[in-house]
C-alpha positions as CSV (number, residue, x, y, z in Angstrom):
1,M,128.4,142.6,-44.9
2,S,129.5,139.5,-42.8
3,D,133.0,138.0,-43.2
4,F,131.6,135.1,-45.2
5,P,131.1,136.9,-48.5
6,I,134.2,139.0,-48.0
7,I,136.3,135.8,-47.6
8,L,134.7,134.2,-50.5
9,L,135.3,137.1,-52.8
10,Q,139.0,137.2,-51.7
11,W,139.3,133.5,-52.5
12,F,137.6,134.0,-55.9
13,R,140.0,136.7,-57.0
14,E,142.8,134.1,-56.6
15,N,141.1,130.9,-57.5
16,G,138.1,131.7,-59.7
17,R,137.7,129.6,-62.8
18,E,138.3,131.3,-66.2
19,L,135.3,130.5,-68.4
20,P,134.4,132.1,-71.7
21,W,130.8,133.0,-70.8
22,R,132.2,135.0,-67.9
23,E,134.0,137.3,-70.3
24,T,130.8,138.8,-71.6
25,Q,127.5,140.2,-70.4
26,D,125.7,139.1,-73.5
27,P,122.5,137.5,-72.1
28,Y,122.4,135.0,-75.0
29,A,125.8,133.6,-74.3
30,I,125.2,133.5,-70.5
31,W,121.7,131.9,-71.0
32,L,123.1,129.3,-73.3
33,S,125.8,128.4,-70.9
34,E,123.4,128.0,-68.0
35,I,121.0,125.8,-70.0
36,I,123.9,123.5,-71.1
37,L,125.3,123.3,-67.6
38,Q,122.0,122.5,-65.9
39,Q,122.7,118.8,-65.9
40,T,126.3,118.8,-67.3
41,R,129.8,119.2,-65.9
42,I,131.7,122.3,-67.2
43,E,134.4,120.2,-68.9
44,Q,131.8,118.3,-70.9
45,G,129.5,121.3,-71.6
46,R,132.1,123.9,-72.7
47,P,132.8,122.4,-76.1
48,Y,129.0,122.3,-76.8
49,W,128.7,126.0,-75.8
50,E,131.6,126.9,-78.1
51,R,130.0,124.9,-81.0
52,F,126.6,126.5,-80.5
53,M,128.1,130.0,-80.3
54,R,130.1,129.3,-83.5
55,R,127.1,127.9,-85.4
56,W,124.4,130.3,-83.9
57,P,126.2,133.4,-82.6
58,T,122.9,135.2,-81.8
59,V,119.6,134.2,-80.3
60,K,118.0,135.2,-83.6
61,A,120.2,132.7,-85.5
62,L,119.3,129.9,-83.0
63,A,115.6,130.7,-83.3
64,A,115.8,130.3,-87.1
65,A,117.3,126.8,-86.8
66,S,115.1,123.7,-87.0
67,E,114.5,121.6,-84.0
68,D,116.3,118.7,-85.7
69,E,119.4,120.8,-86.2
70,V,119.4,121.9,-82.5
71,L,118.9,118.3,-81.3
72,R,121.7,117.1,-83.6
73,E,124.1,119.7,-82.2
74,W,123.0,118.7,-78.7
75,Q,123.6,115.0,-79.3
76,G,125.6,113.4,-76.4
77,L,124.6,115.9,-73.7
78,G,121.5,114.0,-72.7
79,Y,118.4,115.5,-71.0
80,Y,117.1,116.5,-74.5
81,S,114.2,118.4,-73.1
82,R,116.8,121.1,-72.4
83,A,117.5,121.4,-76.2
84,R,113.9,121.6,-77.1
85,N,113.2,124.2,-74.4
86,L,116.3,126.1,-75.5
87,H,115.0,126.3,-79.1
88,A,111.5,127.3,-77.9
89,A,112.9,130.0,-75.6
90,A,115.0,131.4,-78.4
91,K,111.8,131.9,-80.4
92,Q,110.2,133.6,-77.4
93,V,113.1,136.0,-77.0
94,V,113.0,136.9,-80.7
95,A,109.2,137.3,-80.7
96,Q,109.4,139.8,-77.8
97,G,112.3,141.8,-79.3
98,G,115.1,140.8,-77.0
99,F,116.0,139.2,-73.7
100,P,113.9,140.2,-70.7
101,N,115.9,142.0,-68.0
102,T,113.8,141.2,-65.0
103,L,113.6,138.0,-63.0
104,E,109.9,137.6,-63.8
105,G,110.5,138.0,-67.5
106,I,113.5,135.7,-67.5
107,K,111.6,133.0,-65.6
108,A,108.8,133.2,-68.3
109,L,111.2,131.7,-70.8
110,K,110.8,128.0,-71.6
111,G,113.0,125.8,-69.5
112,V,114.1,128.6,-67.1
113,G,113.6,128.0,-63.4
114,E,114.5,129.9,-60.3
115,Y,118.2,129.1,-60.4
116,T,118.7,129.8,-64.1
117,A,116.8,133.0,-63.9
118,A,118.9,134.2,-61.0
119,A,122.1,133.3,-62.8
120,I,121.1,135.1,-66.0
121,G,119.8,138.1,-64.1
122,S,122.9,138.4,-61.9
123,F,125.5,137.7,-64.6
124,A,124.0,139.6,-67.5
125,F,122.0,142.4,-65.9
126,G,123.5,142.8,-62.4
127,L,120.3,142.0,-60.6
128,P,120.6,141.3,-56.9
129,A,119.5,137.7,-57.1
130,A,121.3,134.9,-55.2
131,V,122.1,131.8,-57.2
132,V,121.5,128.5,-55.4
133,D,122.8,125.4,-57.2
134,G,124.2,122.1,-55.8
135,N,127.6,123.7,-55.0
136,V,125.9,126.5,-53.1
137,Y,123.7,124.1,-51.1
138,R,126.8,122.1,-50.1
139,V,128.8,125.1,-49.0
140,L,126.0,126.8,-47.1
141,S,124.9,123.6,-45.4
142,R,128.4,122.7,-44.3
143,H,129.5,126.1,-43.2
144,F,126.4,126.9,-41.3
145,G,125.7,123.4,-40.1
146,I,122.2,123.2,-41.7
147,D,120.8,119.6,-41.9
148,T,117.4,120.5,-43.4
149,P,117.1,118.4,-46.6
150,I,118.0,120.5,-49.6
151,N,115.3,118.9,-51.8
152,S,112.5,119.5,-49.4
153,T,110.2,122.5,-49.6
154,E,111.4,123.8,-46.3
155,G,115.1,123.3,-47.3
156,K,114.7,125.2,-50.6
157,K,113.1,128.1,-48.8
158,T,115.8,128.1,-46.0
159,F,118.8,128.0,-48.3
160,A,117.3,130.5,-50.8
161,A,116.7,133.0,-47.9
162,L,120.1,132.4,-46.5
163,A,121.8,132.9,-49.8
164,Q,119.9,136.1,-50.5
165,S,120.8,137.5,-47.1
166,L,124.5,137.0,-47.7
167,L,124.4,138.7,-51.1
168,P,126.5,141.9,-51.3
169,Q,124.4,145.0,-51.8
170,D,126.5,146.3,-54.7
171,T,124.6,145.1,-57.8
172,S,127.3,146.0,-60.4
173,P,127.8,143.0,-62.7
174,S,131.3,144.0,-63.5
175,T,133.8,141.3,-62.7
176,K,136.3,144.0,-62.1
177,D,134.4,145.0,-59.0
178,P,135.1,142.4,-56.3
179,S,132.0,143.5,-54.3
180,S,129.5,142.8,-57.0
181,S,126.7,140.3,-56.5
182,A,127.6,138.6,-59.8
183,D,131.1,138.0,-58.5
184,Y,129.8,136.7,-55.2
185,N,127.5,134.2,-56.9
186,Q,130.3,133.0,-59.1
187,A,132.6,132.8,-56.1
188,L,130.2,130.7,-54.1
189,M,129.6,128.3,-57.0
190,D,133.4,128.0,-57.7
191,F,134.1,127.5,-54.0
192,G,131.8,124.5,-54.0
193,A,133.2,123.1,-57.2
194,V,136.9,123.5,-56.3
195,Q,137.3,123.8,-52.6
196,C,134.3,122.4,-50.7
197,T,133.8,119.4,-53.0
198,P,131.3,116.6,-52.5
199,T,134.1,114.1,-51.5
200,S,137.6,114.9,-50.1
201,P,137.0,118.6,-49.7
202,R,140.1,120.7,-49.2
203,C,139.5,121.6,-45.5
204,G,143.2,121.8,-44.8
205,D,143.6,125.1,-46.8
206,C,140.1,126.4,-46.6
207,P,139.8,130.1,-45.8
208,L,136.5,129.4,-43.9
209,V,138.0,126.7,-41.7
210,E,137.6,128.7,-38.5
211,S,133.9,129.3,-38.9
212,C,132.8,126.0,-40.6
213,V,130.2,124.3,-38.3
214,A,130.4,121.0,-40.2
215,L,134.2,120.7,-39.8
216,R,134.0,121.7,-36.1
217,E,131.3,119.1,-35.4
218,G,132.8,116.4,-37.6
219,R,129.8,116.4,-40.0
220,I,131.4,117.1,-43.4
221,A,130.4,113.7,-44.9
222,E,126.8,114.1,-43.6
223,L,126.0,117.4,-45.2
224,P,124.2,118.4,-47.2
225,V,121.2,116.2,-46.4
226,K,119.1,115.0,-49.3
227,L,115.8,113.0,-49.2
228,K,115.9,109.8,-51.2
229,T,112.7,110.1,-53.3
230,L,113.5,108.6,-56.7
231,K,112.1,105.2,-57.6
232,V,114.4,103.8,-60.3
233,Q,112.6,102.0,-63.2
234,E,114.4,99.2,-65.1
235,R,113.7,98.9,-68.9
236,H,114.9,96.3,-71.5
237,L,115.5,97.5,-75.1
238,T,116.3,95.5,-78.2
239,Y,117.6,97.6,-81.1
240,I,117.8,96.1,-84.5
241,Y,119.7,97.9,-87.2
242,I,118.3,96.8,-90.6
243,R,120.6,96.9,-93.6
244,Y,118.9,96.6,-96.9
245,N,120.5,97.8,-100.2
246,G,122.5,100.6,-98.6
247,Q,119.5,101.8,-96.5
248,T,118.4,101.4,-92.9
249,A,115.2,102.1,-91.0
250,I,114.7,104.6,-88.3
251,R,111.9,106.4,-86.5
252,R,111.5,109.6,-84.5
253,R,110.7,108.9,-80.9
254,P,107.3,110.3,-79.9
255,A,106.4,112.6,-77.1
256,G,105.7,111.4,-73.6
257,D,108.8,109.3,-73.1
258,I,112.6,109.6,-72.9
259,W,114.5,111.0,-75.9
260,Q,111.5,112.8,-77.4
261,G,112.2,113.9,-80.9
262,L,115.4,111.9,-81.3
263,Y,115.8,109.1,-83.9
264,E,116.5,105.4,-83.4
265,P,116.7,102.1,-85.3
266,L,113.9,99.4,-85.0
267,L,113.1,99.1,-81.3
268,I,111.4,96.2,-79.5
269,E,110.9,96.7,-75.8
270,V,109.7,94.0,-73.5
271,R,108.9,93.8,-69.8
272,G,111.2,91.7,-67.7
273,E,114.1,89.7,-69.1
274,M,114.8,89.9,-72.8
275,R,113.5,87.0,-74.9
276,D,114.9,85.5,-78.1
277,V,115.1,88.3,-80.7
278,R,113.4,86.2,-83.4
279,E,110.5,85.5,-81.1
280,M,110.2,89.2,-80.3
281,L,110.2,90.1,-84.0
282,R,107.4,87.5,-84.7
283,A,105.4,88.8,-81.7
284,A,105.7,92.3,-83.2
285,G,104.4,91.1,-86.6
286,I,107.8,91.4,-88.3
287,L,108.8,88.4,-90.5
288,L,112.4,87.6,-91.3
289,P,112.9,86.7,-95.0
290,L,114.8,83.5,-95.6
291,T,117.7,85.4,-97.0
292,S,118.1,87.4,-93.8
293,H,121.1,87.3,-91.5
294,L,120.6,88.4,-87.9
295,L,123.9,89.0,-86.0
296,P,124.4,90.1,-82.4
297,L,126.5,93.2,-81.9
298,K,126.3,94.0,-78.2
299,R,124.4,92.3,-75.4
300,N,123.0,93.7,-72.1
301,V,124.5,97.2,-72.4
302,K,123.7,99.2,-69.3
303,H,122.7,102.8,-69.6
304,V,121.8,104.8,-66.5
305,L,119.3,107.8,-66.6
306,T,118.1,109.8,-63.7
307,H,114.9,107.7,-63.1
308,R,115.7,104.7,-65.2
309,V,118.3,102.0,-65.8
310,L,118.2,100.7,-69.3
311,Y,119.6,97.4,-70.6
312,A,120.0,97.1,-74.3
313,D,120.8,94.4,-76.9
314,F,121.9,95.5,-80.3
315,W,121.5,93.4,-83.5
316,L,122.4,93.8,-87.2
317,W,119.8,92.5,-89.6
318,E,121.1,92.1,-93.1
319,T,118.6,91.3,-95.8
320,N,118.2,91.2,-99.6
321,E,114.5,91.4,-99.4
322,K,112.9,94.7,-98.3
323,P,110.9,94.0,-95.1
324,A,107.7,95.8,-94.2
325,L,108.3,98.3,-91.4
326,P,106.1,99.0,-88.4
327,E,104.2,102.2,-88.3
328,G,106.4,105.3,-87.8
329,Y,109.6,103.9,-89.3
330,F,111.0,105.0,-92.6
331,W,114.0,104.3,-94.8
332,V,117.1,106.5,-95.0
333,D,120.4,106.0,-96.7
334,E,123.0,104.6,-94.4
335,A,125.4,107.4,-95.5
336,D,123.0,110.0,-94.1
337,I,122.4,108.4,-90.7
338,D,124.8,111.0,-89.1
339,R,122.3,113.8,-90.1
340,Y,119.8,112.5,-87.5
341,A,120.2,113.2,-83.8
342,V,120.2,110.0,-81.8
343,P,120.3,109.2,-78.0
344,R,123.7,108.6,-76.5
345,L,122.9,104.9,-76.1
346,V,122.1,104.5,-79.8
347,E,125.2,106.5,-80.7
348,I,127.3,104.1,-78.7
349,L,125.7,101.1,-80.4
350,L,125.9,102.5,-83.9
351,N,129.7,102.6,-83.5
352,D,129.7,98.9,-84.0
353,I,128.0,99.0,-87.4
């Protein structure tokens, strides 16, 4: 074993983060934490993990829930395909009689890729699998001075091989054994999250300072290298909350777009700059009764997703005459609106109702 993992494990014993899913080897609890944390910071994801564990303490309980219930509990975390995949994978696990304990079996679960499979395999079953996440990419690229783009095919292979080569051979998952591969994986991730951070890393008290190539060559800010491949799309949304006799209209968003399966008020989307809301309603075949009141609540609200930047207007439409709804919309009591899972953008806007 080289000095690199030994030093990391020593650092981990003194600086490792205390997290509830590290206090168990229950594959369900570990899998749940990994899915929640795929695109979420620990401080944001932890309360969700705790709520899920309280409400559905076993994978069987989660599998028995409805998709709407899971989406509602997930509300606010974003990337809702994770919640749908989580629910589908829970059903897979129950159908096959329990969690698979091989990397191939774990990767066969819906929504589980290379990283998540390695994490579950290492933490729950002690498999000798290296975990490579954003923190690991950063630490390895800086320490070893690797400038191969981490999101390139070559980069993924390079870092995966390096991480695996550094993994301790002792495969015990016990956190009491400081030489275990599970501890090493957690140490490397924590080191990137706490010590070797994206900006302002703590190089002054870093235990790897003498062997860090990036520090020696003055390239800390340059590494890791990532190819810029995303083309950001801009979209303009107008949401209209209809209020009629204690009811409002919503629909469930269809497949094939953002927020699949979540609910939203009346939506009109146009290309380019937003036009007058009454004009947009008429163009959509929706007539405003004479007794209607259309009030602006928020204008030009910016909401950033991975591949999209959304700009939204939000309106309140109060009417004493029941309007005809476009296809797919239905009436619900306003008092029951909290029972439906909505995107974070809609949740923010509904706060003004």
